[in-house]
C-alpha positions as a Markdown table, in Angstrom:
| # | Residue | x | y | z |
|---|---|---|---|---|
| 1 | Met | 2.6 | -2.7 | -22.2 |
| 2 | Ala | 1.3 | -0.7 | -19.3 |
| 3 | Leu | 2.9 | -1.1 | -15.8 |
| 4 | Gln | 1.1 | -3.6 | -13.6 |
| 5 | Gly | 1.4 | -2.1 | -10.1 |
| 6 | Ser | 2.6 | -4.1 | -7.1 |
| 7 | Leu | 0.1 | -5.0 | -4.5 |
| 8 | Phe | 2.7 | -4.3 | -1.8 |
| 9 | Asp | 3.8 | -0.9 | -3.1 |
| 10 | Gly | 1.2 | 1.3 | -1.3 |
| 11 | Phe | -0.4 | 4.5 | -2.5 |
| 12 | Gly | 0.4 | 8.2 | -2.3 |
| 13 | Ala | 3.6 | 10.2 | -2.6 |
| 14 | Ala | 6.9 | 8.2 | -2.9 |
| 15 | Glu | 8.9 | 7.9 | 0.3 |
| 16 | Leu | 12.0 | 6.1 | 1.4 |
| 17 | Ala | 11.8 | 3.3 | 4.0 |
| 18 | Pro | 14.7 | 3.1 | 6.5 |
| 19 | Leu | 17.8 | 1.8 | 4.9 |
| 20 | Thr | 17.9 | -1.3 | 7.1 |
| 21 | Gly | 17.6 | -5.0 | 6.3 |
| 22 | Val | 20.2 | -4.7 | 3.5 |
| 23 | Gly | 21.4 | -8.2 | 2.5 |
| 24 | Arg | 24.9 | -8.6 | 1.2 |
| 25 | Thr | 26.1 | -11.3 | -1.2 |
| 26 | Pro | 29.9 | -11.7 | -1.3 |
| 27 | Leu | 31.2 | -12.5 | -4.8 |
| 28 | Thr | 34.7 | -13.5 | -5.9 |
| 29 | His | 37.8 | -11.2 | -6.2 |
| 30 | Gly | 36.5 | -8.8 | -3.6 |
| 31 | Ala | 33.2 | -8.0 | -5.3 |
| 32 | Trp | 29.9 | -7.9 | -3.6 |
| 33 | Val | 26.2 | -6.9 | -4.1 |
| 34 | Asp | 23.6 | -5.6 | -1.7 |
| 35 | Leu | 19.9 | -5.9 | -2.0 |
| 36 | Arg | 17.3 | -4.0 | 0.0 |
| 37 | Pro | 13.8 | -5.0 | -1.2 |
| 38 | Gly | 11.0 | -2.3 | -1.2 |
| 39 | Trp | 13.3 | 0.6 | -0.2 |
| 40 | Leu | 11.1 | 3.2 | -2.0 |
| 41 | Arg | 7.4 | 3.1 | -1.2 |
| 42 | Gly | 5.1 | 4.5 | -3.8 |
| 43 | Ala | 7.6 | 3.5 | -6.5 |
| 44 | Asp | 4.9 | 2.7 | -9.1 |
| 45 | Asp | 3.5 | 6.2 | -8.9 |
| 46 | Leu | 7.0 | 7.7 | -9.2 |
| 47 | Phe | 7.5 | 5.4 | -12.2 |
| 48 | Glu | 4.5 | 6.9 | -14.0 |
| 49 | Gln | 5.7 | 10.4 | -13.2 |
| 50 | Leu | 9.2 | 9.9 | -14.5 |
| 51 | Ala | 8.1 | 8.0 | -17.6 |
| 52 | Ala | 6.0 | 11.0 | -18.6 |
| 53 | Thr | 8.3 | 13.9 | -17.5 |
| 54 | Val | 12.0 | 12.9 | -17.8 |
| 55 | Pro | 13.5 | 14.2 | -21.1 |
| 56 | Trp | 14.3 | 10.7 | -22.4 |
| 57 | Gln | 16.7 | 10.3 | -25.3 |
| 58 | Ala | 17.0 | 7.6 | -27.9 |
| 59 | Glu | 20.7 | 7.2 | -28.7 |
| 60 | Arg | 22.6 | 5.6 | -31.6 |
| 61 | Arg | 26.0 | 4.1 | -31.2 |
| 62 | Gln | 28.7 | 2.7 | -33.4 |
| 63 | Met | 28.7 | -1.2 | -33.3 |
| 64 | Tyr | 31.6 | -2.6 | -35.3 |
| 65 | Asp | 30.9 | -1.5 | -38.9 |
| 66 | Arg | 27.4 | 0.0 | -38.4 |
| 67 | Val | 25.4 | 2.4 | -36.3 |
| 68 | Val | 22.6 | 0.9 | -34.2 |
| 69 | Glu | 19.9 | 2.2 | -31.9 |
| 70 | Val | 20.5 | 1.8 | -28.2 |
| 71 | Pro | 17.7 | -0.6 | -27.1 |
| 72 | Arg | 16.5 | 1.6 | -24.2 |
| 73 | Leu | 15.8 | 5.3 | -23.5 |
| 74 | Leu | 18.4 | 7.2 | -21.5 |
| 75 | Cys | 18.8 | 10.4 | -19.5 |
| 76 | Phe | 21.9 | 11.5 | -17.5 |
| 77 | Phe | 21.9 | 13.9 | -14.6 |
| 78 | Gly | 25.4 | 15.3 | -13.8 |
| 79 | Glu | 26.8 | 16.4 | -10.5 |
| 80 | Ser | 25.2 | 19.9 | -10.7 |
| 81 | Asp | 21.9 | 18.9 | -12.2 |
| 82 | Pro | 18.8 | 18.8 | -10.0 |
| 83 | Leu | 17.0 | 15.4 | -10.0 |
| 84 | Pro | 13.5 | 15.2 | -11.3 |
| 85 | Asp | 11.9 | 14.4 | -7.9 |
| 86 | Pro | 12.8 | 15.4 | -4.4 |
| 87 | Val | 12.7 | 11.8 | -3.2 |
| 88 | Leu | 15.5 | 11.0 | -5.5 |
| 89 | Glu | 17.6 | 13.7 | -4.0 |
| 90 | Glu | 16.8 | 12.2 | -0.6 |
| 91 | Ala | 17.8 | 8.7 | -1.9 |
| 92 | Arg | 21.2 | 10.0 | -3.1 |
| 93 | Glu | 21.8 | 11.6 | 0.3 |
| 94 | Ala | 20.7 | 8.5 | 2.2 |
| 95 | Leu | 23.0 | 6.3 | 0.1 |
| 96 | Ser | 25.9 | 8.6 | 0.6 |
| 97 | Ala | 25.3 | 8.6 | 4.4 |
| 98 | Tyr | 24.9 | 4.8 | 4.5 |
| 99 | Tyr | 27.8 | 3.8 | 2.2 |
| 100 | Gly | 30.0 | 6.8 | 2.8 |
| 101 | Pro | 32.2 | 5.2 | 5.4 |
| 102 | Glu | 32.9 | 2.2 | 3.1 |
| 103 | Leu | 33.0 | 4.1 | -0.2 |
| 104 | Gly | 34.9 | 7.1 | 1.1 |
| 105 | Glu | 33.0 | 9.6 | -0.9 |
| 106 | Pro | 29.4 | 10.6 | -1.8 |
| 107 | Phe | 27.3 | 9.5 | -4.7 |
| 108 | Arg | 27.2 | 12.4 | -7.3 |
| 109 | Thr | 25.5 | 11.5 | -10.5 |
| 110 | Ala | 22.3 | 9.7 | -11.6 |
| 111 | Gly | 21.9 | 7.8 | -14.9 |
| 112 | Phe | 18.3 | 6.9 | -15.9 |
| 113 | Cys | 17.4 | 4.0 | -18.2 |
| 114 | Tyr | 13.9 | 3.3 | -19.4 |
| 115 | Tyr | 13.2 | -0.3 | -20.6 |
| 116 | Arg | 9.9 | 0.0 | -22.3 |
| 117 | Asp | 9.3 | -3.7 | -22.8 |
| 118 | Gly | 11.1 | -7.0 | -23.2 |
| 119 | Arg | 12.8 | -5.9 | -26.4 |
| 120 | Asp | 14.8 | -3.3 | -24.5 |
| 121 | Ser | 18.0 | -4.5 | -22.8 |
| 122 | Val | 21.6 | -3.8 | -21.9 |
| 123 | Ala | 24.4 | -6.2 | -22.9 |
| 124 | Trp | 27.1 | -7.6 | -20.7 |
| 125 | His | 29.3 | -4.8 | -19.4 |
| 126 | Gly | 30.9 | -3.2 | -16.3 |
| 127 | Asp | 30.8 | 0.5 | -15.5 |
| 128 | Thr | 34.5 | 1.0 | -16.4 |
| 129 | Ile | 34.5 | 4.4 | -17.9 |
| 130 | Gly | 36.5 | 6.5 | -15.5 |
| 131 | Arg | 37.8 | 5.2 | -12.2 |
| 132 | Gly | 35.7 | 2.0 | -12.2 |
| 133 | Ala | 38.3 | 0.5 | -14.6 |
| 134 | Thr | 41.1 | 0.6 | -12.0 |
| 135 | His | 39.6 | 1.3 | -8.6 |
| 136 | Asp | 36.9 | -0.3 | -6.3 |
| 137 | Thr | 33.8 | 1.7 | -6.4 |
| 138 | Met | 30.0 | 1.4 | -6.0 |
| 139 | Val | 27.0 | 1.7 | -8.3 |
| 140 | Ala | 23.6 | 1.9 | -6.5 |
| 141 | Ile | 20.6 | 1.0 | -8.6 |
| 142 | Leu | 17.0 | 2.0 | -7.6 |
| 143 | Thr | 14.5 | 0.1 | -9.8 |
| 144 | Leu | 11.0 | 1.3 | -10.5 |
| 145 | Gly | 8.3 | -0.5 | -12.4 |
| 146 | Ala | 8.2 | -4.2 | -13.4 |
| 147 | Pro | 10.9 | -6.6 | -12.2 |
| 148 | Arg | 13.4 | -7.7 | -14.9 |
| 149 | Pro | 16.2 | -10.2 | -14.6 |
| 150 | Leu | 19.5 | -8.5 | -13.7 |
| 151 | Leu | 22.3 | -11.0 | -14.4 |
| 152 | Leu | 25.9 | -10.9 | -13.1 |
| 153 | Arg | 28.8 | -13.1 | -14.2 |
| 154 | Pro | 32.5 | -13.2 | -13.4 |
| 155 | Arg | 34.7 | -11.8 | -16.2 |
| 156 | Ala | 37.1 | -14.7 | -15.7 |
| 157 | Gly | 34.3 | -17.2 | -16.5 |
| 158 | Gly | 31.8 | -19.1 | -14.4 |
| 159 | Pro | 28.1 | -19.4 | -13.8 |
| 160 | Ser | 26.0 | -16.3 | -13.7 |
| 161 | Leu | 23.8 | -15.0 | -10.8 |
| 162 | Arg | 20.2 | -13.8 | -11.4 |
| 163 | Phe | 18.4 | -11.1 | -9.4 |
| 164 | His | 14.9 | -9.6 | -10.1 |
| 165 | Pro | 14.8 | -6.0 | -8.7 |
| 166 | Gly | 11.6 | -4.0 | -9.2 |
| 167 | His | 8.9 | -1.9 | -7.6 |
| 168 | Gly | 11.3 | 0.3 | -5.5 |
| 169 | Asp | 14.1 | -2.3 | -4.7 |
| 170 | Leu | 17.6 | -1.1 | -4.1 |
| 171 | Phe | 20.5 | -3.1 | -5.7 |
| 172 | Val | 24.1 | -2.0 | -5.0 |
| 173 | Met | 27.3 | -3.4 | -6.7 |
| 174 | Gly | 30.4 | -2.7 | -4.8 |
| 175 | Gly | 34.1 | -3.6 | -4.2 |
| 176 | Ser | 35.7 | -4.8 | -7.4 |
| 177 | Cys | 32.4 | -5.7 | -9.0 |
| 178 | Gln | 32.7 | -3.3 | -12.0 |
| 179 | Arg | 36.2 | -4.6 | -12.8 |
| 180 | Thr | 35.9 | -8.3 | -12.1 |
| 181 | Trp | 32.3 | -9.0 | -12.9 |
| 182 | Glu | 29.8 | -8.0 | -15.6 |
| 183 | His | 26.1 | -7.3 | -15.5 |
| 184 | Ala | 23.3 | -7.3 | -18.0 |
| 185 | Val | 19.5 | -7.0 | -18.5 |
| 186 | Pro | 18.8 | -9.4 | -21.3 |
| 187 | Lys | 16.0 | -9.2 | -23.8 |
| 188 | Thr | 13.0 | -11.5 | -23.2 |
| 189 | Arg | 10.2 | -12.8 | -25.3 |
| 190 | Arg | 7.9 | -13.0 | -22.3 |
| 191 | Val | 5.3 | -10.4 | -21.8 |
| 192 | Thr | 6.8 | -7.9 | -19.3 |
| 193 | Gly | 6.0 | -4.5 | -18.1 |
| 194 | Pro | 8.2 | -1.4 | -18.4 |
| 195 | Arg | 11.1 | -0.7 | -16.0 |
| 196 | Ile | 13.1 | 2.4 | -15.0 |
| 197 | Ser | 16.5 | 2.0 | -13.3 |
| 198 | Ile | 18.3 | 4.9 | -11.6 |
| 199 | Gln | 22.0 | 4.4 | -11.2 |
| 200 | Phe | 23.6 | 6.5 | -8.6 |
| 201 | Arg | 27.4 | 6.8 | -9.0 |
| 202 | Pro | 30.4 | 8.6 | -7.4 |
| 203 | His | 32.5 | 11.2 | -9.3 |
| 204 | Asn | 34.1 | 10.0 | -12.5 |
| 205 | Val | 32.4 | 6.6 | -12.6 |
| 206 | Arg | 30.2 | 5.7 | -15.6 |
């Protein structure tokens, strides 16, 4: 399904709005999430550019006794890799400046996920490869394209929370969130447009 653009996204080159008006939701066990709607203006145009130019990869992974296709396209940009658009370099710098005093370090890497339609998804997980398994950290997600439900639930059990980032929204998971909570983008049978999420992370967090 083609992306249906947002009426509020504007036109022209993508640019960042001021990183103000960030709303924080405290969670349990020292976890929290931040949401800044519409941080990136022109996000739909950037979506189209990235969908066409990023070297997306379809991966396969071992799942119990069989190998299955990962239900989304992926691309990872390491600490020394230039990002595919200057506005994303600006976003990483702005996030490092804003969250640096709390995080204690800059954001270094960027993981890209392309959800082509409602059949693409990511299962419940936390980013616990590396230091996220033992230390508080942050993962900042910039979402382009159509909104999709982003769910969070406590690992110890309890009701889940539902967010719908899209069209340039910023969503940040911080504190103990990767260790004490899980997040997912579930499959849906509803007609839904494509989505690209860009996850900015510090060193040695995946």
